C-alpha positions in Angstrom: 89.2 109.2 81.9 91.8 110.0 84.6 91.0 112.3 87.4 93.2 115.5 87.7 95.9 115.4 90.4 95.2 117.7 93.3 97.8 120.3 94.3 100.2 119.3 97.1 99.4 121.2 100.2 102.1 123.5 101.7 103.2 122.4 105.2 103.5 125.0 108.0 104.5 125.0 111.6 104.9 121.8 113.5 103.8 119.7 110.4 106.6 121.2 108.4 109.2 120.6 111.2 108.1 117.0 111.6 108.3 116.5 107.8 111.8 118.0 107.6 113.0 115.9 110.5 111.7 112.8 109.0 113.3 113.5 105.6 116.7 114.0 107.4 116.5 110.5 109.0 118.4 107.8 107.3 116.3 104.6 106.9 118.1 101.5 107.7 117.2 98.4 105.8 118.4 94.8 106.3 120.6 93.0 103.8 117.7 90.7 102.9 115.5 93.7 102.0 118.3 95.3 100.1 118.8 92.1 98.1 115.1 91.9 97.4 115.0 95.5 96.1 118.0 94.8 94.0 116.4 91.8 92.4 113.4 93.9 91.4 115.7 96.7 90.1 117.7 94.3 87.9 114.5 92.8 86.5 113.2 96.3 85.7 116.4 97.3 84.0 116.5 94.0 82.0 113.0 94.8 80.7 114.0 98.3 79.8 117.1 97.0 78.0 115.0 94.5 76.0 112.5 97.2 75.1 115.3 99.5 73.9 116.9 96.8 71.8 113.6 95.9 70.3 112.9 99.6 69.5 116.3 100.1 67.9 116.0 96.8 65.9 112.8 97.9 64.3 114.3 101.3 63.2 116.9 99.7 61.0 
């Protein structure tokens, strides 16, 4: 049986400022990393598409 998820703590003070500053930073990734991510994304979308086609094919 799964364990319940704990509440996310609220950040105050310096922790909140650091978190906000970090969220505003743009992460730079290399073209190679972007290509690797895109390969995984396309594979996931292909699996989703196959699942949807299979689901619709069984409804007919």
